FIZABA-940624 format. One record per residue (C-alpha): x, y, z. Coordinates in steps of 0.5 Angstrom, whole numbers, padded with zeros to 4 digits, always signed. Layout:
<nodes>
XYZ ...
</nodes>
This chain:
<nodes>
+0000+0001+0000 +0006+0004+0001 +0009+0003-0005 +0003+0005-0009 +0002+0011-0006 +0009+0014-0006 +0009+0011-0015 +0002+0016-0015 +0006+0021-0012 +0012+0020-0016 +0007+0020-0023 +0004+0026-0021 +0011+0030-0020 +0013+0027-0026 +0006+0030-0030 +0007+0036-0026 +0014+0038-0029 +0014+0034-0036 +0017+0039-0042 +0013+0041-0048 +0018+0042-0054 +0016+0048-0057 +0020+0049-0064 +0020+0052-0072 +0022+0058-0077 +0022+0064-0077 +0023+0068-0083 +0022+0074-0088 +0017+0078-0093 +0021+0074-0098 +0021+0068-0095 +0029+0069-0093 +0031+0065-0085 +0032+0070-0081 +0038+0070-0076 +0039+0072-0069 +0030+0073-0067 +0029+0072-0060 +0023+0067-0058 +0020+0067-0052 +0014+0065-0048 +0011+0071-0045 +0011+0073-0038 +0016+0067-0037 +0024+0066-0038 +0023+0060-0043 +0026+0062-0050 +0031+0061-0055 +0034+0066-0061 +0034+0064-0069 +0040+0060-0072 +0043+0062-0079 +0037+0057-0082 +0032+0062-0079 +0031+0056-0074 +0029+0055-0067 +0027+0050-0061 +0026+0050-0053 +0023+0047-0048 +0018+0049-0043 +0014+0046-0037 +0008+0051-0038 +0002+0049-0039 -0005+0052-0043 -0005+0058-0047 +0000+0062-0047 +0003+0067-0052 +0009+0066-0056 +0013+0073-0059 +0018+0074-0063 +0022+0079-0065 +0028+0082-0069 +0031+0089-0070 +0027+0093-0076 +0022+0088-0076 +0015+0088-0072 +0016+0084-0066 +0010+0078-0067 +0005+0075-0063 +0002+0068-0063 -0003+0065-0057 -0005+0058-0057 -0004+0052-0053 +0003+0050-0052 +0002+0043-0055 +0000+0045-0061 +0007+0050-0062 +0011+0046-0065 +0013+0045-0073 +0011+0053-0073 +0013+0057-0080 +0014+0065-0078 +0013+0071-0082 +0016+0077-0079 +0014+0084-0083 +0019+0090-0083 +0018+0095-0078 +0015+0101-0082 +0018+0106-0076 +0025+0104-0077 +0030+0110-0080 +0031+0108-0086 +0023+0107-0087 +0021+0110-0094 +0017+0117-0093 +0012+0120-0096 +0015+0127-0099 +0013+0129-0106 +0013+0137-0106 +0015+0138-0099 +0021+0141-0096 +0021+0139-0089 +0026+0143-0083 +0027+0141-0076 +0029+0135-0071 +0022+0132-0072 +0024+0130-0079 +0026+0124-0083 +0029+0128-0089 +0031+0136-0087 +0034+0139-0093 +0034+0146-0088 +0035+0147-0081 +0032+0152-0077 +0039+0155-0077 +0040+0156-0083 +0033+0161-0083 +0037+0166-0081 +0044+0165-0083 +0042+0166-0091 +0046+0171-0092 +0040+0175-0098 +0035+0174-0092 +0036+0178-0087 +0033+0175-0081 +0027+0173-0085 +0024+0166-0086 +0021+0167-0092 +0028+0170-0095 +0031+0164-0092 +0026+0160-0097 +0027+0163-0103 +0033+0159-0104 +0030+0154-0105 +0027+0150-0112 +0020+0151-0114 +0020+0160-0112 +0020+0165-0116 +0025+0171-0115 +0020+0177-0115 +0025+0183-0112 +0021+0188-0111 +0015+0184-0108 +0018+0180-0102 +0013+0174-0101 +0013+0167-0103 +0011+0166-0110 +0011+0158-0112 +0011+0154-0119 +0008+0159-0124 +0003+0161-0118 +0002+0169-0115 +0004+0170-0108 -0004+0169-0105 -0004+0162-0107 +0001+0161-0102 -0001+0160-0095 +0003+0160-0088 +0000+0157-0080 +0003+0156-0075 +0002+0151-0071 -0002+0149-0075 -0007+0154-0075 -0008+0160-0081 -0004+0166-0081 -0009+0171-0085 -0004+0177-0085 +0003+0174-0085 +0007+0180-0088 +0008+0187-0086 +0006+0192-0092 +0011+0196-0096 +0012+0201-0102 +0011+0200-0108 +0017+0196-0111 +0020+0194-0104 +0021+0188-0102 +0016+0186-0095 +0018+0181-0090 +0015+0176-0086 +0012+0179-0080 +0014+0174-0075 +0020+0172-0071 +0024+0166-0074 +0027+0165-0067 +0021+0163-0064 +0020+0157-0069 +0024+0150-0069 +0019+0146-0074 +0019+0149-0081 +0015+0145-0087 +0015+0148-0094 +0011+0144-0099 +0011+0147-0106 +0005+0142-0108 +0001+0136-0107 +0001+0137-0099 -0005+0134-0094 -0012+0135-0095 -0012+0137-0088 -0009+0144-0091 -0014+0148-0096 -0015+0156-0099 -0009+0155-0101 -0008+0154-0110 +0000+0153-0111 +0003+0152-0103 +0003+0152-0096 +0008+0154-0091 +0008+0150-0085 +0011+0154-0078 +0011+0150-0071 +0013+0154-0065 +0018+0151-0059 +0015+0146-0055 +0020+0147-0049 +0026+0151-0049 +0033+0148-0046 +0034+0154-0041 +0033+0161-0039 +0035+0167-0042 +0036+0173-0045 +0038+0176-0052 +0039+0183-0054 +0041+0186-0060 +0043+0193-0063 +0043+0194-0070 +0044+0200-0075 +0036+0199-0076 +0033+0198-0069 +0034+0194-0063 +0031+0187-0060 +0030+0185-0054 +0028+0177-0051 +0027+0174-0045 +0025+0166-0043 +0023+0164-0037 +0022+0157-0034 +0017+0155-0028 +0015+0147-0026 +0011+0145-0032 +0011+0152-0035 +0014+0156-0040 +0015+0163-0044 +0019+0166-0049 +0017+0174-0050 +0021+0178-0057 +0020+0186-0058 +0023+0189-0063 +0023+0197-0066 +0025+0198-0073 +0027+0206-0076 +0030+0207-0082 +0031+0214-0081 +0038+0214-0079 +0040+0209-0084 +0037+0213-0090 +0041+0219-0088 +0047+0215-0089 +0045+0211-0096 +0040+0215-0100 +0035+0211-0104 +0031+0213-0110 +0025+0215-0106 +0024+0221-0103 +0022+0220-0095 +0017+0224-0093 +0017+0219-0086 +0022+0213-0087 +0020+0207-0085 +0018+0206-0077 +0015+0199-0073 +0015+0196-0067 +0013+0189-0066 +0013+0184-0060 +0011+0177-0060 +0009+0171-0053 +0008+0165-0053 +0007+0161-0047 +0007+0154-0046 +0003+0149-0041 +0005+0141-0040 +0001+0136-0038 +0001+0129-0037 -0001+0127-0044 +0000+0133-0048 +0001+0141-0048 -0003+0148-0048 +0001+0154-0053 -0002+0161-0053 +0001+0165-0058 +0001+0173-0061 +0004+0177-0064 +0002+0185-0065 +0006+0190-0070 +0005+0198-0072 +0008+0200-0078 +0008+0207-0081 +0012+0211-0088 +0011+0217-0091 +0015+0218-0098 +0014+0221-0106 +0015+0215-0112 +0017+0218-0119 +0012+0217-0123 +0013+0218-0131 +0006+0220-0131 +0005+0225-0125 +0011+0230-0126 +0011+0231-0118 +0011+0224-0117 +0006+0220-0112 +0005+0221-0106 +0004+0215-0101 +0003+0215-0094 +0001+0209-0090 +0000+0206-0083 -0001+0198-0082 -0003+0196-0074 -0004+0188-0074 -0006+0183-0068 -0006+0175-0069 -0008+0171-0063 -0006+0163-0063 -0008+0158-0058 -0008+0150-0059 -0007+0144-0056 -0004+0137-0057 -0004+0131-0053 -0006+0123-0052 -0013+0120-0051 -0009+0113-0050 -0005+0109-0054 -0008+0110-0060 -0012+0116-0060 -0008+0123-0061 -0013+0130-0061 -0011+0138-0063 -0015+0143-0063 -0014+0151-0064 -0016+0157-0066 -0013+0163-0069 -0016+0170-0069 -0013+0176-0074 -0015+0183-0074 -0012+0188-0079 -0012+0196-0080 -0009+0199-0085 -0010+0206-0087 -0007+0209-0094 -0007+0215-0098 -0004+0215-0104 -0005+0222-0108 -0012+0225-0106 -0015+0218-0104 -0016+0215-0098 -0017+0208-0096 -0019+0205-0090 -0018+0197-0089 -0020+0193-0084 -0021+0186-0083 -0023+0180-0077 -0021+0174-0079 -0022+0167-0075 -0020+0159-0076 -0022+0154-0071 -0020+0147-0072 -0021+0140-0069 -0019+0134-0071 -0017+0127-0068 -0011+0122-0070 -0013+0115-0070 -0007+0109-0070 -0009+0102-0071 -0002+0099-0072 +0004+0101-0074 +0002+0100-0081 -0004+0105-0081 -0006+0112-0079 -0011+0115-0079 -0012+0123-0079 -0019+0127-0079 -0022+0133-0077 -0026+0139-0078 -0025+0147-0079 -0028+0154-0080 -0026+0160-0082 -0029+0166-0083 -0027+0173-0086 -0031+0180-0084 -0027+0185-0089 -0029+0192-0090 -0027+0198-0095 -0028+0205-0094 -0026+0210-0100 -0026+0217-0101 -0023+0222-0106 -0024+0229-0109 -0028+0227-0115 -0032+0221-0112 -0037+0220-0106 -0035+0216-0100 -0036+0209-0101 -0035+0203-0097 -0034+0195-0100 -0033+0189-0097 -0035+0182-0095 -0037+0177-0090 -0035+0170-0092 -0035+0163-0087 -0032+0157-0090 -0034+0150-0086 -0028+0145-0088 -0028+0137-0087 -0023+0132-0088 -0019+0125-0087 -0014+0122-0089 -0010+0115-0089 -0002+0113-0088 -0002+0106-0090 +0006+0103-0089 +0005+0096-0094 +0012+0095-0092 +0018+0099-0091 +0019+0101-0098 +0012+0102-0100 +0007+0107-0097 +0001+0111-0099 -0003+0117-0097 -0010+0118-0099 -0015+0124-0097 -0020+0128-0098 -0023+0134-0096 -0029+0138-0098 -0031+0145-0096 -0037+0150-0097 -0037+0156-0098 -0042+0161-0095 -0041+0166-0098 -0042+0162-0106 -0046+0157-0103 -0042+0152-0106 -0039+0146-0104 -0032+0143-0106 -0029+0136-0106 -0022+0136-0106 -0019+0128-0107 -0011+0128-0105 -0007+0121-0106 +0001+0121-0105 +0005+0114-0106 +0012+0113-0105 +0017+0107-0106 +0024+0106-0103 +0029+0105-0110 +0035+0103-0104 +0038+0104-0098 +0038+0112-0098 +0034+0113-0104 +0026+0114-0106 +0021+0115-0111 +0014+0119-0110 +0008+0121-0114 +0003+0125-0112 -0004+0127-0114 -0009+0132-0111 -0015+0137-0113 -0015+0144-0110 -0019+0149-0108 -0019+0157-0106 -0023+0162-0106 -0021+0170-0109 -0018+0175-0105 -0020+0180-0101 -0018+0185-0108 -0023+0182-0111 -0029+0179-0107 -0029+0187-0104 -0033+0188-0111 -0036+0182-0113 -0039+0176-0109 -0042+0173-0115 -0036+0168-0117 -0034+0161-0115 -0027+0159-0112 -0021+0157-0116 -0018+0151-0119 -0011+0147-0119 -0010+0140-0120 -0003+0138-0118 +0001+0132-0122 +0008+0131-0118 +0014+0126-0119 +0020+0127-0115 +0027+0123-0113 +0030+0124-0107 +0037+0121-0105 +0039+0123-0098 +0047+0120-0096 +0050+0122-0090 +0049+0129-0090 +0048+0130-0097 +0040+0131-0100 +0040+0131-0107 +0032+0132-0110 +0029+0133-0117 +0021+0134-0117 +0017+0135-0124 +0010+0137-0124 +0005+0139-0128 -0001+0144-0126 -0008+0145-0129 -0012+0152-0127 -0019+0152-0128 -0024+0158-0125 -0019+0164-0124 -0021+0170-0124 -0022+0176-0130 -0024+0182-0130 -0024+0187-0136 -0021+0194-0133 -0014+0195-0132 -0015+0194-0125 -0020+0191-0120 -0025+0197-0119 -0033+0197-0116 -0036+0197-0123 -0031+0192-0127 -0034+0186-0130 -0031+0179-0126 -0032+0172-0128 -0028+0165-0127 -0027+0165-0134 -0020+0165-0133 -0015+0159-0133 -0008+0156-0134 -0002+0151-0134 +0004+0151-0130 +0009+0145-0132 +0017+0145-0129 +0023+0141-0125 +0026+0143-0119 +0033+0141-0117 +0037+0141-0110 +0043+0139-0107 +0045+0139-0101 +0052+0138-0098 +0055+0140-0091 +0061+0134-0090 +0065+0132-0096 +0069+0139-0094 +0071+0140-0087 +0067+0146-0084 +0063+0147-0090 +0056+0146-0091 +0052+0149-0098 +0046+0148-0102 +0045+0149-0110 +0038+0150-0113 +0035+0150-0120 +0028+0152-0122 +0025+0150-0130 +0018+0153-0130 +0014+0154-0136 +0008+0157-0134 +0002+0161-0138 -0005+0164-0136 -0011+0167-0139 -0013+0171-0132 -0014+0178-0128 -0015+0183-0136 -0011+0179-0140 -0013+0178-0146 -0009+0172-0149 -0006+0167-0145 +0001+0169-0143 +0007+0168-0138 +0005+0171-0132 +0009+0178-0131 +0011+0174-0124 +0014+0169-0127 +0021+0168-0130 +0023+0161-0133 +0030+0160-0130 +0031+0161-0122 +0039+0159-0119 +0040+0159-0111 +0048+0158-0109 +0048+0158-0102 +0054+0157-0098 +0057+0157-0090 +0064+0156-0087 +0067+0157-0080 +0073+0159-0079 +0077+0157-0072 +0082+0162-0072 +0077+0168-0073 +0072+0164-0068 +0067+0167-0074 +0063+0164-0079 +0062+0167-0086 +0056+0166-0092 +0055+0168-0098 +0048+0167-0102 +0048+0169-0110 +0041+0168-0114 +0040+0169-0122 +0033+0169-0125 +0032+0169-0132 +0028+0176-0135 +0020+0177-0133 +0015+0180-0138 +0012+0186-0140 +0008+0190-0144 +0012+0194-0149 +0006+0199-0152 +0011+0201-0158 +0011+0194-0161 +0005+0189-0162 +0003+0184-0157 +0001+0183-0150 +0007+0181-0145 +0012+0182-0151 +0018+0183-0148 +0023+0181-0142 +0027+0185-0137 +0034+0183-0137 +0036+0177-0132 +0037+0178-0124 +0043+0178-0120 +0046+0179-0114 +0051+0176-0109 +0049+0177-0102 +0055+0176-0096 +0055+0176-0088 +0060+0175-0082 +0059+0173-0076 +0065+0175-0071 +0064+0171-0064 +0067+0177-0059 +0066+0172-0054 +0062+0166-0052 +0055+0170-0051 +0057+0177-0055 +0057+0177-0063 +0058+0182-0069 +0055+0181-0075 +0055+0185-0081 +0052+0183-0089 +0051+0187-0095 +0046+0185-0101 +0048+0185-0108 +0055+0187-0105 +0057+0187-0113 +0051+0193-0114 +0048+0189-0120 +0042+0195-0123 +0037+0190-0124 +0030+0192-0126 +0023+0190-0125 +0021+0192-0131 +0019+0199-0134 +0013+0204-0132 +0010+0207-0140 +0007+0214-0141 -0001+0213-0142 +0000+0218-0148 +0006+0218-0154 +0009+0223-0155 +0010+0228-0163 +0013+0221-0166 +0008+0216-0163 +0013+0213-0158 +0011+0211-0151 +0017+0214-0146 +0019+0209-0141 +0022+0210-0134 +0025+0203-0132 +0023+0200-0124 +0029+0199-0121 +0029+0197-0113 +0029+0202-0108 +0036+0201-0107 +0042+0198-0111 +0044+0195-0104 +0043+0194-0097 +0049+0194-0091 +0047+0192-0085 +0050+0191-0078 +0049+0188-0071 +0051+0187-0064 +0048+0181-0061 +0049+0178-0054 +0046+0173-0050 +0045+0172-0042 +0043+0165-0040 +0044+0160-0034 +0049+0155-0038 +0053+0162-0040 +0056+0158-0046 +0050+0160-0051 +0050+0165-0056 +0045+0168-0062 +0049+0165-0067 +0043+0161-0068 +0039+0167-0069 +0043+0170-0074 
</nodes>
């Protein structure tokens, strides 16, 4: 009896420690064996690694249902739940991890800058160290392919599109009045300081369904999420002064910038072609407050600026010249929240408000414009797995524009409009593998003013051709309402439309970047009118159309030559439009066929200096010569400009900075103005439209006071 009991206990004990064999093979998507993959039962120490044939085998004492885990670098982790008795003679196929650094990137039509970008062609530092940019982010972006040199304007003209066709966003929220006003034939500047931004995405076409009301391009600016330290920045310049301060406490931080610009002392030394009664004077201030939560971040951004000037400009038809006086004030507010609801859901919400007021006196005319605009946006992002992501949301844009006009010859008049646009969008990213990805989206907009709904499909496809290279395709429909200059006179119109087709090749090889992009744009429903300029009595229609096609090339190399970083851009543009008051289709006077930019920067250790140059070339632009037959029948000479800059470190935190635009003094011509009536020989006299000044000189002293005592403002120059 004792022997039988002992035997029974032994059998039970042996059964409790019975070993079950788990074995199989691990392969990739091409049936190749994967060596070194980890294979184990979740929550236990039982497991093994695969051999050179991808095979694995181990034993376990676990029973019932268990989870088998298989993992390997650059592949997605695979989990299999089953009874341990069935986990044998397995064939497990691992999928490539689409979150790996060498995964294909959907980038057709997009230039991204910032540490959060897998492929960056410009860094935030480049925005303010490019010699020709003079600290303006728009000026730096004009050295990229796809942009057109319109030196007397200063805004972004992209791939045959007018400047109004490019929209700017801060933290995903629309900026309605992004540029400071300027006199005729003088370039404007972006209103907002680059010092508060750390991410820039410049899309020259084919952009996300999340963004609308832009026919050609969107520029996305992202404010800094978390400043590194508390500091104070002081700048004393030949044109004014700047002061900035950053404070941090707990989960909060605030950064404030203020600047004052007065060109009167500068113009007293360096005379230009204008007769200034009151040279440009402006003051601006910006602040961004951040508060981090456990799952996200709140941001409040606000900017205010005011400017004024008064001058007399030469005019061939007015002997005494044309008096032009302007006073402008602008307020922009932007609030947003971005955070995670859980492991798979992300939330974003934002609101912006713009108030802009401009008073203009042009000869006898008095014009006062006022604009109130609001943009509200809400979106959700759902991550189903590492291969499928969905982004969807809705937004509302509202604008109220009013203009009061008076002069000595007419009864005072008021013009304006109010419009609201309700939009919804949905877009999904699908990564079939590390080599192939698809983005598909749809955007719908309803205009309260036009009582019209538009639907815009957009899709892009990317395929990785090598370890560091890829091909991309993109297509999209894009709609945009006519500008305020048109809508204030006539609201019985429709949205303008364009279609983008893009083919992109990109190579990113250890600090070297090459991009080649071909595109085709088809315009329809462009605005036409039958007078020299938009007027209250003009006849307006959506009967205009046009095409733009071309090739953009970009090369950047920051590794081949020690302490040297440079990039080269070339753009070819072939475009025609029949819009505005054009009698026939023609190359617009804001477009040129060839644009070249060369930017170089060199750090000299012995001199504790960074020197830089920026060269720009643009072929001639069209204009109409009334002494010959035809419309837009002549072209200006080519544009050339070489700019130089030098930043010298007096101490670690004190910098002396010099720059000169158009250092060689090229005599550029932007076009010609002709007399209204011919002379006795039936010839129309003309004068060249030249820049107000052929060169611009800048000197500044910049001092940083920080906790570390090592940072300086070289990043801001």
